[in-house]
Residue, then its C-alpha position, 0 to 999 in steps of 0.5 A: v273814371m272809365e280809365l280806372v274802371r278799365e284798369q280794374g279789368y272791367e268794360l262798360g256794358n251800358v249806362d241808363a240815366t234819368i235827369a230830374a229838372e223842372r226847367p229847362k226842358l231837356k228833350e232836345h238836348i238829349p241826343a247831344m248829351q248821349q253823343t258827348l258821354a259816349e265819346v268821353m267814355g269810349a262807348e257806342v251812343s247806343d250804350v248810353s240811355i238818357k231820360a228826362t223827367t220832372t218832380e212835379g214841383l216837389g222838393f229842391t228840384g221842383r222848386e227849381e233850386g237844382f237838378s238831380a240825376y239817377v244813373v245805373t251802369l252795367l260793368i262787364a268783367k273782362v275775362 
């Protein structure tokens, strides 16, 4: 995806992700996840924010049938 984004004249500003999952607890895995995403996207680790939360038992995530993720990405036009 980053290759396509760059071909269109944009560069990554930052990524802010929230992952909702009841289990496993993700806190200890977040630094490695940030490092991996930064490497794959050709970005700095400081440009990748990942947070984890639960849905307090609500919905398919709360029933432990899956995860959900919400991600906002800032793209900067190269001039």
